[in-house]
VEXKEVEX-49927 format. One record per residue (C-alpha): residue in one letter; y, x, z. Coordinates in steps of 0.1 Angstrom, whole numbers, padded with zeros to 4 digits, always signed. Example, Ala and Ser with C-alpha at 12.3 -4.5 7.8 and 13.67 -1.06 7.14 Angstrom:
BEGIN
A-0045+0123+0078
S-0011+0137+0071
// end
This chain:
BEGIN
X-0501+0283+1062
X-0525+0265+1040
X-0534+0274+1003
X-0508+0249+0989
X-0479+0262+1011
X-0489+0298+1004
X-0490+0292+0966
X-0458+0273+0965
X-0439+0300+0984
X-0452+0326+0959
X-0444+0303+0930
X-0408+0298+0941
X-0403+0336+0943
X-0419+0341+0909
X-0399+0313+0893
X-0367+0330+0905
X-0378+0361+0887
X-0385+0341+0855
X-0352+0324+0858
X-0334+0358+0860
X-0351+0370+0829
X-0346+0337+0810
X-0309+0338+0817
X-0307+0372+0801
X-0320+0359+0767
X-0293+0361+0741
X-0282+0330+0723
X-0289+0326+0686
X-0320+0349+0685
X-0349+0326+0692
X-0366+0335+0659
X-0365+0373+0666
X-0398+0391+0668
X-0405+0428+0677
X-0434+0428+0653
X-0450+0405+0627
X-0480+0399+0651
X-0458+0391+0681
X-0445+0357+0692
X-0409+0350+0684
X-0384+0351+0713
X-0384+0313+0712
X-0422+0311+0714
X-0423+0335+0743
X-0396+0319+0763
X-0409+0284+0755
X-0443+0295+0768
X-0427+0306+0801
X-0407+0274+0803
X-0436+0251+0798
X-0461+0269+0820
X-0454+0248+0851
X-0465+0217+0832
X-0500+0231+0831
X-0505+0226+0868
X-0512+0189+0863
X-0543+0197+0843
X-0555+0220+0870
X-0556+0191+0894
X-0583+0175+0872
X-0619+0186+0874
X-0617+0205+0841
X-0597+0211+0810
X-0613+0210+0776
X-0591+0228+0750
X-0611+0215+0721
X-0604+0179+0732
X-0567+0184+0740
X-0556+0209+0713
X-0557+0185+0685
X-0523+0170+0691
X-0508+0198+0713
X-0476+0214+0700
X-0463+0243+0721
X-0427+0241+0732
X-0405+0263+0710
X-0369+0260+0720
X-0342+0266+0694
X-0315+0276+0719
X-0312+0293+0753
X-0298+0260+0767
X-0328+0240+0755
X-0352+0266+0770
X-0333+0268+0803
X-0332+0230+0806
X-0369+0227+0800
X-0377+0254+0825
X-0356+0238+0852
X-0370+0203+0845
X-0406+0216+0846
X-0404+0236+0879
X-0405+0206+0903
X-0438+0195+0887
X-0456+0223+0904
X-0447+0211+0939
X-0453+0175+0929
X-0489+0183+0919
X-0497+0209+0946
X-0478+0202+0978
X-0500+0174+0992
X-0534+0191+0983
X-0555+0203+1011
X-0575+0235+1013
X-0608+0218+1005
X-0594+0204+0972
X-0578+0237+0962
X-0612+0254+0970
X-0631+0232+0946
X-0642+0247+0913
X-0621+0240+0883
X-0634+0245+0848
X-0617+0255+0815
X-0638+0250+0785
X-0637+0249+0747
X-0662+0222+0739
X-0695+0233+0753
X-0683+0269+0759
X-0671+0275+0795
X-0641+0299+0794
X-0634+0300+0831
X-0648+0285+0863
X-0630+0293+0895
X-0616+0277+0927
X-0584+0259+0919
X-0564+0281+0943
X-0575+0312+0922
X-0568+0295+0889
X-0533+0286+0901
X-0526+0322+0910
X-0542+0336+0879
X-0526+0313+0853
X-0494+0302+0869
X-0483+0333+0887
X-0500+0363+0871
X-0500+0349+0835
X-0462+0343+0839
X-0457+0379+0852
X-0475+0392+0821
X-0452+0373+0798
X-0421+0383+0818
X-0432+0418+0812
X-0433+0411+0775
X-0398+0395+0777
X-0384+0427+0793
X-0396+0447+0763
X-0381+0421+0739
X-0348+0424+0757
X-0348+0462+0756
X-0357+0463+0719
X-0329+0438+0712
X-0304+0460+0729
X-0298+0436+0758
X-0295+0444+0794
X-0328+0441+0813
X-0324+0425+0847
X-0345+0437+0877
X-0376+0418+0887
X-0399+0437+0911
X-0376+0467+0911
X-0346+0481+0894
X-0342+0488+0857
X-0323+0513+0837
X-0295+0487+0834
X-0296+0477+0871
X-0310+0505+0892
X-0321+0499+0927
X-0305+0531+0941
// end
């Protein structure tokens, strides 16, 4: 199995976990925040829903936040339906960008910068795992806390929860 196939298999499994959590998001609460410094539920779920779009920029030699952030507006859904639709529409983009890439391409160094300041420089295969898989897992963890604090049932991800025990 090459790097692309391996990543895509992991991505499909992780996307299923994200889908499970996103389906548990209650309607009509997208502006809810656990704390004034926290993202709103809409900002958090929008972040998860738009993450697959980022893969396209990872197929370029580099991403300069300073150059792209001027007109960038993060996706902030106003409803669960809008969030779920965006998530499902964005998922296929990952395979479209990655499936035909060979190991040599995915081993090339990718750079993330903010103008002259280099923020990250790693092989593409590592960036895909770090940002698309691990970063999403981080935000899914936040989402489980949001759900718990909102009094909603927390679905299982890597194991059972108090609401859905494994045993």
